[in-house]
N, C-alpha and C positions, 0 to 999 in steps of 0.2 A: 834480790837474790840472796839467799841465806844458806845455812847449813846445819849439819847434825853435830852438835857439841859433844854428845856422848861418845861417838866414834872417834872424834878427835882426841878426847881426853884419854881414851884407851891407847891411842898411838903415842900420846905424850909420855905415858908410863915407860915407854921404851927408850926415852931420851936420857942419856947419861948426864950426871951432874956437871961433867966437864964441858957439856955442850950448851950450858946456859950461863947467863951473867945475872947478877943481882943488881938491879937498878933502882935508885930511890924513886918513889912514885912521882914526886914533883919534877924530877929531872926527866922522867919518861914522858910526862905530859908536855913538858917544854919542848923536847925533841919532836914529839908528834905534831905539836902546833906549828913549829918551824917548818917541818916537812910538808904539812898540808898547805900552809901559807905560801910556800914556794911554788905550789902548783897553780897559784893565781887566784886564790880565794881571799875575800876581804875578812876582816876580823870576826864579824858576826857569823859568817858562813863557816869559817875555820872552827869556831867554837862548837857549832852544831855538829859538824862532821866528827871532830875529835871526841865529843861527848859520846857519840854513838859507837865509835871505834873503841874507846876505853871501857864502855859498858860491857862489851864482849870480852875484851882482853882481861879485865879483872875477874871475869867469871870463868875463865879458862876456855872460852869459846874460840871459834875459828874465824869469826867475822870482825876481827880486830885490826891490829896495827900492820899485819901482813899486807893489807890493802894499799898502804902507802907506797910500798916498793914493788907492787905487782900490778900497777895501773888501775887498781880498784877504787882509787880516790881521784883519778885524773879529772881535770876540768876540760870539757869539750870547747874548742876554740869558737864554735858557732852557737854556743848555748845562749838562750834568751830566757827571761823570767817565765816561770810557769803561769798559765792563764786558765781561767774557768771557761770551758766550752759548752757545758751543759749544767743546769742547776735547777733544783726544786727546793722546797723548804726542808725536805728530808735527805736530799742527795746532791751530789755534784760530781762532775768529771773534769779532771785537769789534763791539759796538754802540757807535759813537762818541759817542752822546748829545749830538750837535750841538756837541761840543767841536771846537776848530779842527783841521783836517785834519793840519797839521804835527805837532801834539802826539799825535794818535791814531796816525798812521803811525810816529812815533818809538817809541811803545810797542809797536807791532806788530813793528818791527825788532828791538827788544830781546828780545821773546819768541821770534821766529824764530831769532835767534842762540843763545839759551839752549837751545832745543830741538835745534838742529843740533849744538851742542857736546856735548850729552848723548847724542843718538840718531843723529846723522849727517844729519838732515834736519829742517827746520822750515818750515811753511807757515802764514801768518797772514793772514786777510782782514779788512777793515774795511768798515763801512757806516755810514749815518746821520751823515755829515758833509756840510757844504755850503760848505766853504771850501777854498781852494787847499792842496794838499800841498807846493807849492813844487817845486824841482828834484828829481826822484826819483833823479837821479844821486847826490845827497847820501846817500840811504839805501843805494844800491848800494855806494857807497864805504865806508860804515860797515861793511857786511857783509863786503866784501872785505878791509878792514883787520883784520877778525877772523879772516882766513885762510880764509874761506868763499866759495863761489860764490854770487852774488846774481842774482835775477830779480825785477824790480819792475814792476808794471802799475798804471796809474791811469785811472779813468774820470772823465768830467766831463759837464756839460750839453750840450745840442744846439747845438754851434758849427760842426760840420763836415758837409759833404754827402758821402754815399757817391759813389763814382765813377759818373759818368753822370747824376747828379742835381744839383740846386741847392738842395734842401731840407736844412736843417741837422738831422741826426738823431743823428750820432755826436759823441763828445767829441774833444778834441785827442789824447786817448788815448796818452800817452807810454809808452815802454818803456825800462827801464834794466837793464843787465847789468854785473855786477862780477866780474872775474877776479883772484884774488890772485896775486902773483908772489913771487919769491925775496925774502928778508928785506932790507929797505933799499931796495926798488924800488917805485915807485908802481904801484898796481894798474891794470889796464885797466878803464875805466869808460865804457861806451856809454850815452848818454842822448839819446834822440831822440823827438820827437813823431811821430805818424803823420799829422799835419796839415802843410800847406805853410807855415803861419805860425802863431805862437802867439797865443792869445787876448789874453794880457797884452802881447804885442807890438803888437797893434792899439791897446790902451789907451795904450801908450807913444807910438806914432806920433800918436795923437789928441792926447795931452797936449803933445807937442812941436810939433804943427802940421805934421807931415811926411807925405808920401805913403807908401804901401806899394807893393811891386812889383806889376806889372800882371797877374801870372799866379797869384796866390795866393788870391784871394777873389772871390766874386760879390756883387752887390747883391741886394736882395729880389726882383728880377725875373729873376735868373739872368745878368745881364750882368757881364763882368769889370770890376773897379773898382780904382782906386788910392787911393780915399778911405777911410780907416779907419772913419769914421763910417758910411758906406754899407755897408761890409763887416760891421760890427756888426749891421746890420739884415738882412743876408743870410746868407752861409755861407762858411766857409773851405774850400779844396780839400784833398784828401789830398796827402801830401808829394811823391809822384812823379807826380801827375796821371794815375795809371793804375789799373787793376783790382788790381794788386799792392798798392799802398798802401791801397786801399779794403778789400781782404781782410784785410790786417794790422790795420787799425784795427778791423775787425769782431771779430777774434779777441781783441783787448784788451778790447773792449766786453763780450764774453761772460765773460772771465776775471775782470774787475774789476766786473762788473755782476751777472748772475744767480747766478754761483757764490758770491759773498759776500753775496747777498741785498740788493743795492743796487737803486735804482729802474731800471726798464727803459723807462718812458715818462714824459714830462713831468718830466724830471729836474730842471730848474731850479726848478719850483714844488714838487716833492716834497722837495727839499733832503735827498736821501738818495743820496749819491755813494759809489762804492766804490773800494777799492784791494786789491791782492794782493801779498804779499811772500813770497819763497821764499829760504831759506838752505840751501846744500848743502855738506857736508864733502867735499872732494876725496878723502879717504881711503876713501870708499865704493867707490872704484874701485881701491884699492890704495895703495901708498906715495906720500905727498904730494910727496916730494922728486922723484920721477920725473915727476910732473905738472908741477912747477915747472920742471924742467930742459927738458922738452919744450916748455913754453910759451915759454921764452927762445929756444929754437931757432927756433920759428915766427916770433916777433917780430923776431928778428935778420934772418931772411930777408926779411920784409916791409920793414923799415927799409932793407935793402940792395938792394932791387929796382931794376932799371934804370929810370931816371926819364925821363919825357917831357920835351921841351924846355920850359924855363921853370920846371920844378918843382925847388925847392931841397931839399925834404925830404919824405919820406913820413911823415905823421903818424898815430900810433896813436889809437884812440878815447880821448878825454879828455886827450890829451897837450897840445894847444894851450891848452885852458882852464887846466890845471894850471900851465903855463908862464906864462900871463898872470897868474894869481893869485900865483905866486911873485914875479914882477916887481913887481907892485903892492905886495905886502907888503914887498919889499926897499926900494922907493922911499919907502914910507910915504905915498903920495899917490894919490888915486883921481879919475879924470875922471868927472863926473856931469852929466847933462843939466840945464841950469839951472832949467827949470820944475819938474822932478822934485825938485831939491834945495830950491827955495823951498817947494814943497808939503810936503816932509818937515819943514822947519823950522816951518812953520805947524802941522802935525800934532803936533809936539813941544812947541808952545807957546813957541817961541823967536822 
């Protein structure tokens, strides 16, 4: 389960400076690790979860540290290690065993990469998890960093209404795609929800006492609302408020639901959510260097396109988030919403 970082960043612009605290990056990581550890995870699993949370946090996304204080990182008391229930040389399906979604999908990514490295293609699906997978761009980036093309899909409970309806039936259903580039260059990473606003973005807004945009959600009666609490009782809209977004969300629902044997009805109570990860070696189409060179040609043309008035730079997918993460890492300081940080410290026992 993931979300739409662009909508969240728009909402962030409404946050006054007095509502944030400047936290040293090392301190923030330490507090996060303490908070996740107190949920019952061992050192290795804590690191995996915190790496994924910080990936989103540093990029200004909504799949970050808010999860620590809103049950998005909780450990199920009855969880067991994920196991392979179906496998071929090109594919596998994992029963997550109620283990945290981030840990299960991380395992799926490693398996998909290994299969693609050996056979050119790897597809791994997961089911039987009921916790957030975090920013699925993290997994697409990991696959692309391995020199492979990535496709990632995530299903979640009924938070989003199909186009033309106000009943929540679909998940926020994000898609991530990773495209490797020439050595030394950041991969292209598309990470987008098919929902107009992220579920955890609603929780962030509620925590901060902030309104949400007026065109992203309905209340329980189908009325547009700016109150995140009312939106949580109703439904989020699809990202483009049209049939195109609704159809795209449905495709994700099918790929990360029935295909991987995840729940298809009453997903929240079933606690059986699905994910699908694909890794593809570009050499299946011939020389990888030719693909890389062609990619750079296309990207250069996009970056050099004639700009509309007021546009300073054409941004590639993931470019803005990576620049933000690099700037934060260089400064060593992170701006964090004050209620979120106080909640994190409480969770960490500080």
